[in-house]
PDBQT receptor file of N, H, CA, C and O in Angstrom, charges set to zero:
ATOM      1  N   UNK A   1       0.619  -1.528  -0.226  1.00  0.00    +0.000 N 
ATOM      2  CA  UNK A   1      -0.142   0.185  -0.062  1.00  0.00    +0.000 C 
ATOM      3  C   UNK A   1       0.794   1.211   0.042  1.00  0.00    +0.000 C 
ATOM      4  O   UNK A   1       1.824   1.052   0.698  1.00  0.00    +0.000 OA
ATOM      5  N   UNK A   2       0.609   1.965  -0.382  1.00  0.00    +0.000 N 
ATOM      6  H   UNK A   2      -0.227   2.094  -0.915  1.00  0.00    +0.000 HD
ATOM      7  CA  UNK A   2       1.323   3.033  -0.810  1.00  0.00    +0.000 C 
ATOM      8  C   UNK A   2       1.652   4.158   1.108  1.00  0.00    +0.000 C 
ATOM      9  O   UNK A   2       2.662   4.850   1.230  1.00  0.00    +0.000 OA
ATOM     10  N   UNK A   3       0.760   4.060   2.072  1.00  0.00    +0.000 N 
ATOM     11  H   UNK A   3      -0.060   3.497   1.972  1.00  0.00    +0.000 HD
ATOM     12  CA  UNK A   3       0.973   3.679   3.419  1.00  0.00    +0.000 C 
ATOM     13  C   UNK A   3       1.908   3.376   3.530  1.00  0.00    +0.000 C 
ATOM     14  O   UNK A   3       2.767   4.201   3.841  1.00  0.00    +0.000 OA
ATOM     15  N   UNK A   4       2.276   1.832   3.304  1.00  0.00    +0.000 N 
ATOM     16  H   UNK A   4       1.578   1.162   3.051  1.00  0.00    +0.000 HD
ATOM     17  CA  UNK A   4       3.825   0.668   3.652  1.00  0.00    +0.000 C 
ATOM     18  C   UNK A   4       4.950   1.568   3.195  1.00  0.00    +0.000 C 
ATOM     19  O   UNK A   4       5.864   2.076   3.844  1.00  0.00    +0.000 OA
ATOM     20  N   UNK A   5       4.606   1.641   1.735  1.00  0.00    +0.000 N 
ATOM     21  H   UNK A   5       3.863   1.228   1.209  1.00  0.00    +0.000 HD
ATOM     22  CA  UNK A   5       5.438   2.181   0.900  1.00  0.00    +0.000 C 
ATOM     23  C   UNK A   5       6.167   3.658   1.721  1.00  0.00    +0.000 C 
ATOM     24  O   UNK A   5       7.387   3.669   1.886  1.00  0.00    +0.000 OA
ATOM     25  N   UNK A   6       5.330   4.829   2.187  1.00  0.00    +0.000 N 
ATOM     26  H   UNK A   6       4.339   4.820   2.053  1.00  0.00    +0.000 HD
ATOM     27  CA  UNK A   6       5.924   5.665   2.552  1.00  0.00    +0.000 C 
ATOM     28  C   UNK A   6       6.427   5.546   3.971  1.00  0.00    +0.000 C 
ATOM     29  O   UNK A   6       7.403   6.213   4.314  1.00  0.00    +0.000 OA
ATOM     30  N   UNK A   7       5.674   4.540   5.019  1.00  0.00    +0.000 N 
ATOM     31  H   UNK A   7       4.881   3.997   4.741  1.00  0.00    +0.000 HD
ATOM     32  CA  UNK A   7       6.531   4.379   6.216  1.00  0.00    +0.000 C 
ATOM     33  C   UNK A   7       8.698   3.251   5.992  1.00  0.00    +0.000 C 
ATOM     34  O   UNK A   7       9.705   3.063   6.673  1.00  0.00    +0.000 OA
ATOM     35  N   UNK A   8       8.162   2.910   4.603  1.00  0.00    +0.000 N 
ATOM     36  H   UNK A   8       7.344   3.063   4.049  1.00  0.00    +0.000 HD
ATOM     37  CA  UNK A   8       9.435   2.414   4.625  1.00  0.00    +0.000 C 
ATOM     38  C   UNK A   8      10.888   3.151   4.011  1.00  0.00    +0.000 C 
ATOM     39  O   UNK A   8      12.067   2.867   4.220  1.00  0.00    +0.000 OA
ATOM     40  N   UNK A   9      10.156   4.386   3.033  1.00  0.00    +0.000 N 
ATOM     41  H   UNK A   9       9.198   4.617   2.863  1.00  0.00    +0.000 HD
ATOM     42  CA  UNK A   9      10.863   5.279   3.102  1.00  0.00    +0.000 C 
ATOM     43  C   UNK A   9      10.819   5.795   4.055  1.00  0.00    +0.000 C 
ATOM     44  O   UNK A   9      11.092   4.845   4.789  1.00  0.00    +0.000 OA
ATOM     45  N   UNK A  10      10.627   6.946   4.957  1.00  0.00    +0.000 N 
ATOM     46  H   UNK A  10      10.406   7.718   4.361  1.00  0.00    +0.000 HD
ATOM     47  CA  UNK A  10      10.809   7.152   6.049  1.00  0.00    +0.000 C 
ATOM     48  C   UNK A  10      11.929   6.321   6.882  1.00  0.00    +0.000 C 
ATOM     49  O   UNK A  10      12.626   6.935   7.689  1.00  0.00    +0.000 OA
ATOM     50  N   UNK A  11      12.079   5.101   6.714  1.00  0.00    +0.000 N 
ATOM     51  H   UNK A  11      11.513   4.602   6.058  1.00  0.00    +0.000 HD
ATOM     52  CA  UNK A  11      13.121   4.362   7.773  1.00  0.00    +0.000 C 
ATOM     53  C   UNK A  11      14.150   4.515   6.862  1.00  0.00    +0.000 C 
ATOM     54  O   UNK A  11      15.210   5.119   7.025  1.00  0.00    +0.000 OA
ATOM     55  N   UNK A  12      13.643   3.759   5.630  1.00  0.00    +0.000 N 
ATOM     56  H   UNK A  12      12.782   3.268   5.498  1.00  0.00    +0.000 HD
ATOM     57  CA  UNK A  12      15.329   4.434   4.949  1.00  0.00    +0.000 C 
ATOM     58  C   UNK A  12      16.059   5.688   4.782  1.00  0.00    +0.000 C 
ATOM     59  O   UNK A  12      17.173   5.879   4.294  1.00  0.00    +0.000 OA
ATOM     60  N   UNK A  13      15.141   6.576   5.325  1.00  0.00    +0.000 N 
ATOM     61  H   UNK A  13      14.236   6.420   5.721  1.00  0.00    +0.000 HD
ATOM     62  CA  UNK A  13      15.475   7.953   4.993  1.00  0.00    +0.000 C 
ATOM     63  C   UNK A  13      16.293   8.620   6.054  1.00  0.00    +0.000 C 
ATOM     64  O   UNK A  13      17.124   9.529   6.036  1.00  0.00    +0.000 OA
ATOM     65  N   UNK A  14      15.677   7.713   7.165  1.00  0.00    +0.000 N 
ATOM     66  H   UNK A  14      15.002   6.975   7.180  1.00  0.00    +0.000 HD
ATOM     67  CA  UNK A  14      16.329   8.215   8.261  1.00  0.00    +0.000 C 
ATOM     68  C   UNK A  14      17.623   7.466   8.501  1.00  0.00    +0.000 C 
ATOM     69  O   UNK A  14      18.491   7.917   9.248  1.00  0.00    +0.000 OA
ATOM     70  N   UNK A  15      17.751   6.193   7.787  1.00  0.00    +0.000 N 
ATOM     71  H   UNK A  15      17.045   5.827   7.180  1.00  0.00    +0.000 HD
ATOM     72  CA  UNK A  15      19.391   5.132   8.063  1.00  0.00    +0.000 C 
ATOM     73  C   UNK A  15      20.153   5.908   7.350  1.00  0.00    +0.000 C 
ATOM     74  O   UNK A  15      21.358   5.808   7.579  1.00  0.00    +0.000 OA
ATOM     75  N   UNK A  16      19.697   6.926   6.263  1.00  0.00    +0.000 N 
ATOM     76  H   UNK A  16      18.718   7.007   6.077  1.00  0.00    +0.000 HD
ATOM     77  CA  UNK A  16      20.516   7.069   4.758  1.00  0.00    +0.000 C 
ATOM     78  C   UNK A  16      20.867   6.467   4.069  1.00  0.00    +0.000 C 
ATOM     79  O   UNK A  16      21.945   6.500   3.476  1.00  0.00    +0.000 OA
ATOM     80  N   UNK A  17      19.796   5.586   3.973  1.00  0.00    +0.000 N 
ATOM     81  H   UNK A  17      18.920   5.558   4.455  1.00  0.00    +0.000 HD
ATOM     82  CA  UNK A  17      19.933   4.757   2.627  1.00  0.00    +0.000 C 
ATOM     83  C   UNK A  17      19.136   5.326   1.654  1.00  0.00    +0.000 C 
ATOM     84  O   UNK A  17      17.924   5.537   1.697  1.00  0.00    +0.000 OA
ATOM     85  N   UNK A  18      20.182   5.631   0.491  1.00  0.00    +0.000 N 
ATOM     86  H   UNK A  18      21.167   5.460   0.456  1.00  0.00    +0.000 HD
ATOM     87  CA  UNK A  18      19.566   5.781  -1.237  1.00  0.00    +0.000 C 
ATOM     88  C   UNK A  18      18.216   5.340  -1.786  1.00  0.00    +0.000 C 
ATOM     89  O   UNK A  18      18.238   4.127  -1.997  1.00  0.00    +0.000 OA
ATOM     90  N   UNK A  19      16.955   5.946  -2.117  1.00  0.00    +0.000 N 
ATOM     91  H   UNK A  19      16.937   6.931  -1.946  1.00  0.00    +0.000 HD
ATOM     92  CA  UNK A  19      16.242   4.890  -2.516  1.00  0.00    +0.000 C 
ATOM     93  C   UNK A  19      15.421   6.296  -3.739  1.00  0.00    +0.000 C 
ATOM     94  O   UNK A  19      15.921   7.400  -3.957  1.00  0.00    +0.000 OA
ATOM     95  N   UNK A  20      14.285   5.834  -4.248  1.00  0.00    +0.000 N 
ATOM     96  H   UNK A  20      13.879   4.937  -4.071  1.00  0.00    +0.000 HD
ATOM     97  CA  UNK A  20      13.961   7.146  -4.351  1.00  0.00    +0.000 C 
ATOM     98  C   UNK A  20      12.372   6.033  -4.258  1.00  0.00    +0.000 C 
ATOM     99  O   UNK A  20      12.300   4.826  -4.031  1.00  0.00    +0.000 OA
ATOM    100  N   UNK A  21      11.209   7.101  -4.554  1.00  0.00    +0.000 N 
ATOM    101  H   UNK A  21      11.268   8.082  -4.738  1.00  0.00    +0.000 HD
ATOM    102  CA  UNK A  21      10.148   6.625  -4.623  1.00  0.00    +0.000 C 
ATOM    103  C   UNK A  21       9.049   7.041  -5.829  1.00  0.00    +0.000 C 
ATOM    104  O   UNK A  21       8.700   8.138  -6.265  1.00  0.00    +0.000 OA
ATOM    105  N   UNK A  22       8.693   5.769  -6.141  1.00  0.00    +0.000 N 
ATOM    106  H   UNK A  22       8.977   4.878  -5.787  1.00  0.00    +0.000 HD
ATOM    107  CA  UNK A  22       8.166   5.669  -7.751  1.00  0.00    +0.000 C 
ATOM    108  C   UNK A  22       7.038   4.888  -7.953  1.00  0.00    +0.000 C 
ATOM    109  O   UNK A  22       6.675   4.063  -7.115  1.00  0.00    +0.000 OA
ATOM    110  N   UNK A  23       6.235   5.153  -9.386  1.00  0.00    +0.000 N 
ATOM    111  H   UNK A  23       6.529   5.823 -10.067  1.00  0.00    +0.000 HD
ATOM    112  CA  UNK A  23       4.991   4.223  -9.783  1.00  0.00    +0.000 C 
ATOM    113  C   UNK A  23       5.677   3.278  -9.867  1.00  0.00    +0.000 C 
ATOM    114  O   UNK A  23       6.847   3.121 -10.215  1.00  0.00    +0.000 OA
ATOM    115  N   UNK A  24       4.245   2.065  -9.246  1.00  0.00    +0.000 N 
ATOM    116  H   UNK A  24       3.294   2.192  -8.964  1.00  0.00    +0.000 HD
ATOM    117  CA  UNK A  24       5.419   0.308  -9.586  1.00  0.00    +0.000 C 
ATOM    118  C   UNK A  24       5.079   0.356 -11.223  1.00  0.00    +0.000 C 
ATOM    119  O   UNK A  24       4.182   0.889 -11.876  1.00  0.00    +0.000 OA
ATOM    120  N   UNK A  25       6.111  -0.373 -11.524  1.00  0.00    +0.000 N 
ATOM    121  H   UNK A  25       6.839  -0.806 -10.993  1.00  0.00    +0.000 HD
ATOM    122  CA  UNK A  25       5.916  -0.448 -13.303  1.00  0.00    +0.000 C 
ATOM    123  C   UNK A  25       5.204  -1.145 -13.972  1.00  0.00    +0.000 C 
ATOM    124  O   UNK A  25       5.112  -2.295 -13.542  1.00  0.00    +0.000 OA
ATOM    125  N   UNK A  26       4.704  -0.947 -14.777  1.00  0.00    +0.000 N 
ATOM    126  H   UNK A  26       4.779  -0.013 -15.126  1.00  0.00    +0.000 HD
ATOM    127  CA  UNK A  26       3.531  -1.663 -15.508  1.00  0.00    +0.000 C 
ATOM    128  C   UNK A  26       3.982  -2.879 -15.317  1.00  0.00    +0.000 C 
ATOM    129  O   UNK A  26       3.423  -3.427 -14.367  1.00  0.00    +0.000 OA
ATOM    130  N   UNK A  27       5.101  -3.777 -16.063  1.00  0.00    +0.000 N 
ATOM    131  H   UNK A  27       5.556  -3.332 -16.834  1.00  0.00    +0.000 HD
ATOM    132  CA  UNK A  27       5.404  -4.628 -16.886  1.00  0.00    +0.000 C 
ATOM    133  C   UNK A  27       5.536  -5.545 -15.239  1.00  0.00    +0.000 C 
ATOM    134  O   UNK A  27       5.115  -6.696 -15.351  1.00  0.00    +0.000 OA
ATOM    135  N   UNK A  28       6.148  -5.115 -13.508  1.00  0.00    +0.000 N 
ATOM    136  H   UNK A  28       6.491  -4.180 -13.417  1.00  0.00    +0.000 HD
ATOM    137  CA  UNK A  28       5.535  -5.472 -12.282  1.00  0.00    +0.000 C 
ATOM    138  C   UNK A  28       4.013  -6.090 -12.060  1.00  0.00    +0.000 C 
ATOM    139  O   UNK A  28       3.777  -7.282 -11.866  1.00  0.00    +0.000 OA
ATOM    140  N   UNK A  29       2.958  -4.948 -12.137  1.00  0.00    +0.000 N 
ATOM    141  H   UNK A  29       3.150  -3.979 -12.295  1.00  0.00    +0.000 HD
ATOM    142  CA  UNK A  29       1.467  -5.240 -11.511  1.00  0.00    +0.000 C 
ATOM    143  C   UNK A  29       0.911  -3.858 -12.202  1.00  0.00    +0.000 C 
ATOM    144  O   UNK A  29       1.274  -2.682 -12.238  1.00  0.00    +0.000 OA
ATOM    145  N   UNK A  30      -0.126  -4.613 -12.710  1.00  0.00    +0.000 N 
ATOM    146  H   UNK A  30      -0.420  -5.569 -12.680  1.00  0.00    +0.000 HD
ATOM    147  CA  UNK A  30      -1.537  -3.522 -13.572  1.00  0.00    +0.000 C 
ATOM    148  C   UNK A  30      -2.178  -2.652 -12.305  1.00  0.00    +0.000 C 
ATOM    149  O   UNK A  30      -3.070  -1.813 -12.427  1.00  0.00    +0.000 OA
ATOM    150  N   UNK A  31      -1.568  -3.013 -11.141  1.00  0.00    +0.000 N 
ATOM    151  H   UNK A  31      -0.843  -3.695 -11.042  1.00  0.00    +0.000 HD
ATOM    152  CA  UNK A  31      -2.377  -1.934 -10.083  1.00  0.00    +0.000 C 
ATOM    153  C   UNK A  31      -1.778  -0.729  -9.582  1.00  0.00    +0.000 C 
ATOM    154  O   UNK A  31      -0.692  -0.931  -9.040  1.00  0.00    +0.000 OA
ATOM    155  N   UNK A  32      -1.994  -0.062  -9.593  1.00  0.00    +0.000 N 
ATOM    156  H   UNK A  32      -2.877   0.103 -10.033  1.00  0.00    +0.000 HD
ATOM    157  CA  UNK A  32      -1.896   1.416  -9.074  1.00  0.00    +0.000 C 
ATOM    158  C   UNK A  32      -1.267   1.488  -8.086  1.00  0.00    +0.000 C 
ATOM    159  O   UNK A  32      -1.373   0.356  -7.613  1.00  0.00    +0.000 OA
ATOM    160  N   UNK A  33      -0.346   2.369  -7.081  1.00  0.00    +0.000 N 
ATOM    161  H   UNK A  33      -0.260   3.288  -7.466  1.00  0.00    +0.000 HD
ATOM    162  CA  UNK A  33       0.748   2.049  -6.678  1.00  0.00    +0.000 C 
ATOM    163  C   UNK A  33       1.633   2.673  -6.728  1.00  0.00    +0.000 C 
ATOM    164  O   UNK A  33       1.840   3.333  -7.747  1.00  0.00    +0.000 OA
ATOM    165  N   UNK A  34       2.581   2.717  -5.560  1.00  0.00    +0.000 N 
ATOM    166  H   UNK A  34       2.414   2.181  -4.733  1.00  0.00    +0.000 HD
ATOM    167  CA  UNK A  34       4.370   3.147  -5.608  1.00  0.00    +0.000 C 
ATOM    168  C   UNK A  34       5.393   2.169  -4.862  1.00  0.00    +0.000 C 
ATOM    169  O   UNK A  34       5.337   1.391  -3.910  1.00  0.00    +0.000 OA
ATOM    170  N   UNK A  35       5.981   2.435  -5.423  1.00  0.00    +0.000 N 
ATOM    171  H   UNK A  35       6.026   3.067  -6.197  1.00  0.00    +0.000 HD
ATOM    172  CA  UNK A  35       7.022   1.056  -4.867  1.00  0.00    +0.000 C 
ATOM    173  C   UNK A  35       8.216   2.287  -4.558  1.00  0.00    +0.000 C 
ATOM    174  O   UNK A  35       8.124   3.453  -4.942  1.00  0.00    +0.000 OA
ATOM    175  N   UNK A  36       9.654   1.539  -3.546  1.00  0.00    +0.000 N 
ATOM    176  H   UNK A  36       9.728   0.592  -3.234  1.00  0.00    +0.000 HD
ATOM    177  CA  UNK A  36      10.575   2.450  -3.285  1.00  0.00    +0.000 C 
ATOM    178  C   UNK A  36      11.415   1.415  -4.797  1.00  0.00    +0.000 C 
ATOM    179  O   UNK A  36      11.162   0.278  -5.195  1.00  0.00    +0.000 OA
ATOM    180  N   UNK A  37      12.688   2.701  -5.411  1.00  0.00    +0.000 N 
ATOM    181  H   UNK A  37      12.893   3.625  -5.088  1.00  0.00    +0.000 HD
ATOM    182  CA  UNK A  37      14.148   1.901  -5.665  1.00  0.00    +0.000 C 
ATOM    183  C   UNK A  37      14.741   2.257  -5.215  1.00  0.00    +0.000 C 
ATOM    184  O   UNK A  37      14.755   3.290  -4.545  1.00  0.00    +0.000 OA
ATOM    185  N   UNK A  38      15.695   1.283  -5.487  1.00  0.00    +0.000 N 
ATOM    186  H   UNK A  38      15.684   0.444  -6.031  1.00  0.00    +0.000 HD
ATOM    187  CA  UNK A  38      16.931   1.369  -4.693  1.00  0.00    +0.000 C 
ATOM    188  C   UNK A  38      18.041   0.735  -5.260  1.00  0.00    +0.000 C 
ATOM    189  O   UNK A  38      17.679   0.311  -6.358  1.00  0.00    +0.000 OA
ATOM    190  N   UNK A  39      19.449   0.406  -5.013  1.00  0.00    +0.000 N 
ATOM    191  H   UNK A  39      19.743   0.750  -4.121  1.00  0.00    +0.000 HD
ATOM    192  CA  UNK A  39      20.378   0.283  -6.227  1.00  0.00    +0.000 C 
ATOM    193  C   UNK A  39      20.476  -1.385  -5.388  1.00  0.00    +0.000 C 
ATOM    194  O   UNK A  39      20.128  -1.820  -4.290  1.00  0.00    +0.000 OA
ATOM    195  N   UNK A  40      21.481  -2.227  -7.212  1.00  0.00    +0.000 N 
ATOM    196  H   UNK A  40      21.763  -1.873  -8.104  1.00  0.00    +0.000 HD
ATOM    197  CA  UNK A  40      20.850  -3.945  -6.447  1.00  0.00    +0.000 C 
ATOM    198  C   UNK A  40      21.841  -4.272  -5.831  1.00  0.00    +0.000 C 
ATOM    199  O   UNK A  40      21.901  -5.413  -5.372  1.00  0.00    +0.000 OA
ATOM    200  N   UNK A  41      22.995  -3.272  -5.633  1.00  0.00    +0.000 N 
ATOM    201  H   UNK A  41      22.947  -2.345  -6.005  1.00  0.00    +0.000 HD
ATOM    202  CA  UNK A  41      23.528  -3.648  -4.320  1.00  0.00    +0.000 C 
ATOM    203  C   UNK A  41      23.513  -3.444  -3.159  1.00  0.00    +0.000 C 
ATOM    204  O   UNK A  41      24.460  -3.794  -2.455  1.00  0.00    +0.000 OA
ATOM    205  N   UNK A  42      22.087  -2.627  -2.504  1.00  0.00    +0.000 N 
ATOM    206  H   UNK A  42      21.318  -2.343  -3.076  1.00  0.00    +0.000 HD
ATOM    207  CA  UNK A  42      21.542  -2.605  -1.291  1.00  0.00    +0.000 C 
ATOM    208  C   UNK A  42      20.450  -3.526  -0.999  1.00  0.00    +0.000 C 
ATOM    209  O   UNK A  42      20.079  -3.691   0.163  1.00  0.00    +0.000 OA
ATOM    210  N   UNK A  43      19.756  -4.312  -2.263  1.00  0.00    +0.000 N 
ATOM    211  H   UNK A  43      20.057  -4.178  -3.207  1.00  0.00    +0.000 HD
ATOM    212  CA  UNK A  43      18.505  -5.082  -1.576  1.00  0.00    +0.000 C 
ATOM    213  C   UNK A  43      18.592  -5.900  -0.625  1.00  0.00    +0.000 C 
ATOM    214  O   UNK A  43      17.599  -5.991   0.096  1.00  0.00    +0.000 OA
ATOM    215  N   UNK A  44      19.521  -6.561  -0.383  1.00  0.00    +0.000 N 
ATOM    216  H   UNK A  44      20.328  -6.487  -0.969  1.00  0.00    +0.000 HD
ATOM    217  CA  UNK A  44      19.799  -7.402   0.690  1.00  0.00    +0.000 C 
ATOM    218  C   UNK A  44      19.557  -6.625   2.211  1.00  0.00    +0.000 C 
ATOM    219  O   UNK A  44      18.829  -7.018   3.123  1.00  0.00    +0.000 OA
ATOM    220  N   UNK A  45      20.558  -5.182   2.166  1.00  0.00    +0.000 N 
ATOM    221  H   UNK A  45      21.149  -4.862   1.425  1.00  0.00    +0.000 HD
ATOM    222  CA  UNK A  45      20.801  -4.244   3.142  1.00  0.00    +0.000 C 
ATOM    223  C   UNK A  45      19.253  -4.086   3.654  1.00  0.00    +0.000 C 
ATOM    224  O   UNK A  45      18.789  -4.599   4.672  1.00  0.00    +0.000 OA
ATOM    225  N   UNK A  46      18.356  -3.012   2.438  1.00  0.00    +0.000 N 
ATOM    226  H   UNK A  46      18.733  -2.595   1.611  1.00  0.00    +0.000 HD
ATOM    227  CA  UNK A  46      16.373  -2.608   2.528  1.00  0.00    +0.000 C 
ATOM    228  C   UNK A  46      15.714  -3.611   3.153  1.00  0.00    +0.000 C 
ATOM    229  O   UNK A  46      14.900  -3.364   4.043  1.00  0.00    +0.000 OA
ATOM    230  N   UNK A  47      16.091  -5.279   2.616  1.00  0.00    +0.000 N 
ATOM    231  H   UNK A  47      16.752  -5.480   1.893  1.00  0.00    +0.000 HD
ATOM    232  CA  UNK A  47      15.441  -6.017   2.626  1.00  0.00    +0.000 C 
ATOM    233  C   UNK A  47      15.508  -6.309   4.285  1.00  0.00    +0.000 C 
ATOM    234  O   UNK A  47      14.498  -6.616   4.918  1.00  0.00    +0.000 OA
ATOM    235  N   UNK A  48      17.276  -6.124   5.099  1.00  0.00    +0.000 N 
ATOM    236  H   UNK A  48      18.096  -5.875   4.585  1.00  0.00    +0.000 HD
ATOM    237  CA  UNK A  48      16.687  -6.676   6.328  1.00  0.00    +0.000 C 
ATOM    238  C   UNK A  48      16.442  -5.717   7.483  1.00  0.00    +0.000 C 
ATOM    239  O   UNK A  48      15.947  -6.013   8.570  1.00  0.00    +0.000 OA
ATOM    240  N   UNK A  49      17.056  -3.978   6.898  1.00  0.00    +0.000 N 
ATOM    241  H   UNK A  49      17.459  -3.737   6.014  1.00  0.00    +0.000 HD
ATOM    242  CA  UNK A  49      16.294  -3.034   7.383  1.00  0.00    +0.000 C 
ATOM    243  C   UNK A  49      14.769  -3.186   7.265  1.00  0.00    +0.000 C 
ATOM    244  O   UNK A  49      14.256  -2.876   8.340  1.00  0.00    +0.000 OA
ATOM    245  N   UNK A  50      13.868  -3.547   6.355  1.00  0.00    +0.000 N 
ATOM    246  H   UNK A  50      14.284  -3.799   5.481  1.00  0.00    +0.000 HD
ATOM    247  CA  UNK A  50      12.480  -2.931   6.529  1.00  0.00    +0.000 C 
ATOM    248  C   UNK A  50      11.644  -4.605   6.956  1.00  0.00    +0.000 C 
ATOM    249  O   UNK A  50      10.445  -4.444   7.182  1.00  0.00    +0.000 OA
ATOM    250  N   UNK A  51      12.012  -5.739   7.051  1.00  0.00    +0.000 N 
ATOM    251  H   UNK A  51      12.986  -5.869   6.867  1.00  0.00    +0.000 HD
ATOM    252  CA  UNK A  51      11.682  -6.644   7.436  1.00  0.00    +0.000 C 
ATOM    253  C   UNK A  51      11.963  -6.495   9.290  1.00  0.00    +0.000 C 
ATOM    254  O   UNK A  51      12.756  -6.113  10.151  1.00  0.00    +0.000 OA
ATOM    255  N   UNK A  52      10.707  -7.089   9.056  1.00  0.00    +0.000 N 
ATOM    256  H   UNK A  52      10.064  -7.399   8.357  1.00  0.00    +0.000 HD
ATOM    257  CA  UNK A  52       9.663  -6.604  10.707  1.00  0.00    +0.000 C 
ATOM    258  C   UNK A  52       9.402  -5.364  11.238  1.00  0.00    +0.000 C 
ATOM    259  O   UNK A  52       8.928  -5.231  12.366  1.00  0.00    +0.000 OA
ATOM    260  N   UNK A  53       9.736  -4.240  10.352  1.00  0.00    +0.000 N 
ATOM    261  H   UNK A  53      10.121  -4.348   9.435  1.00  0.00    +0.000 HD
ATOM    262  CA  UNK A  53       9.874  -2.694  10.145  1.00  0.00    +0.000 C 
ATOM    263  C   UNK A  53       8.294  -2.358   9.894  1.00  0.00    +0.000 C 
ATOM    264  O   UNK A  53       7.436  -1.752  10.536  1.00  0.00    +0.000 OA
ATOM    265  N   UNK A  54       8.344  -3.256   8.279  1.00  0.00    +0.000 N 
ATOM    266  H   UNK A  54       9.040  -3.748   7.758  1.00  0.00    +0.000 HD
ATOM    267  CA  UNK A  54       7.289  -2.083   7.725  1.00  0.00    +0.000 C 
ATOM    268  C   UNK A  54       6.506  -3.618   6.577  1.00  0.00    +0.000 C 
ATOM    269  O   UNK A  54       7.316  -4.370   6.033  1.00  0.00    +0.000 OA
ATOM    270  N   UNK A  55       5.443  -3.788   6.436  1.00  0.00    +0.000 N 
ATOM    271  H   UNK A  55       4.786  -3.177   6.878  1.00  0.00    +0.000 HD
ATOM    272  CA  UNK A  55       4.793  -4.869   5.318  1.00  0.00    +0.000 C 
ATOM    273  C   UNK A  55       4.891  -4.205   3.766  1.00  0.00    +0.000 C 
ATOM    274  O   UNK A  55       4.347  -3.229   3.250  1.00  0.00    +0.000 OA
ATOM    275  N   UNK A  56       6.210  -5.587   3.095  1.00  0.00    +0.000 N 
ATOM    276  H   UNK A  56       6.653  -6.380   3.514  1.00  0.00    +0.000 HD
ATOM    277  CA  UNK A  56       6.306  -5.335   2.081  1.00  0.00    +0.000 C 
ATOM    278  C   UNK A  56       5.906  -6.661   1.400  1.00  0.00    +0.000 C 
ATOM    279  O   UNK A  56       5.528  -7.652   2.024  1.00  0.00    +0.000 OA
ATOM    280  N   UNK A  57       6.036  -6.576  -0.077  1.00  0.00    +0.000 N 
ATOM    281  H   UNK A  57       6.343  -5.771  -0.585  1.00  0.00    +0.000 HD
ATOM    282  CA  UNK A  57       5.686  -8.174  -0.873  1.00  0.00    +0.000 C 
ATOM    283  C   UNK A  57       7.113  -8.358  -1.198  1.00  0.00    +0.000 C 
ATOM    284  O   UNK A  57       7.681  -9.294  -0.635  1.00  0.00    +0.000 OA
ATOM    285  N   UNK A  58       7.765  -7.646  -1.987  1.00  0.00    +0.000 N 
ATOM    286  H   UNK A  58       7.304  -6.885  -2.445  1.00  0.00    +0.000 HD
ATOM    287  CA  UNK A  58       8.618  -8.636  -2.856  1.00  0.00    +0.000 C 
ATOM    288  C   UNK A  58      10.442  -7.527  -3.277  1.00  0.00    +0.000 C 
ATOM    289  O   UNK A  58      10.453  -6.297  -3.331  1.00  0.00    +0.000 OA
ATOM    290  N   UNK A  59      11.203  -8.065  -3.410  1.00  0.00    +0.000 N 
ATOM    291  H   UNK A  59      11.195  -9.064  -3.366  1.00  0.00    +0.000 HD
ATOM    292  CA  UNK A  59      12.076  -7.006  -4.355  1.00  0.00    +0.000 C 
ATOM    293  C   UNK A  59      12.045  -7.497  -5.542  1.00  0.00    +0.000 C 
ATOM    294  O   UNK A  59      12.350  -8.685  -5.646  1.00  0.00    +0.000 OA
ATOM    295  N   UNK A  60      11.635  -6.660  -6.899  1.00  0.00    +0.000 N 
ATOM    296  H   UNK A  60      11.387  -5.695  -6.815  1.00  0.00    +0.000 HD
ATOM    297  CA  UNK A  60      12.008  -7.029  -8.324  1.00  0.00    +0.000 C 
ATOM    298  C   UNK A  60      13.511  -5.986  -9.394  1.00  0.00    +0.000 C 
ATOM    299  O   UNK A  60      13.611  -4.819  -9.774  1.00  0.00    +0.000 OA
ATOM    300  N   UNK A  61      14.465  -7.315  -9.511  1.00  0.00    +0.000 N 
ATOM    301  H   UNK A  61      14.384  -8.263  -9.202  1.00  0.00    +0.000 HD
ATOM    302  CA  UNK A  61      15.240  -6.311  -9.890  1.00  0.00    +0.000 C 
ATOM    303  C   UNK A  61      14.876  -5.629 -11.390  1.00  0.00    +0.000 C 
ATOM    304  O   UNK A  61      14.421  -6.246 -12.353  1.00  0.00    +0.000 OA
ATOM    305  N   UNK A  62      15.170  -4.315 -11.336  1.00  0.00    +0.000 N 
ATOM    306  H   UNK A  62      15.540  -3.813 -10.554  1.00  0.00    +0.000 HD
ATOM    307  CA  UNK A  62      14.663  -3.860 -12.709  1.00  0.00    +0.000 C 
ATOM    308  C   UNK A  62      15.425  -3.827 -13.796  1.00  0.00    +0.000 C 
ATOM    309  O   UNK A  62      14.953  -3.451 -14.869  1.00  0.00    +0.000 OA
TER     310      UNK A  62
């Protein structure tokens, strides 16, 4: 949900993790919504930070 994405954005911002809030790409989902874009080298770190802190679905390489 948008609220989960915004909560995740705050968590990453507070930790100094580079990210960008973007619309979900259509090739991933037809639903409207937003997601966080992070560097491929940060995926494991971001997953560990967000685990238990916010509800999220998956990490998808772009």
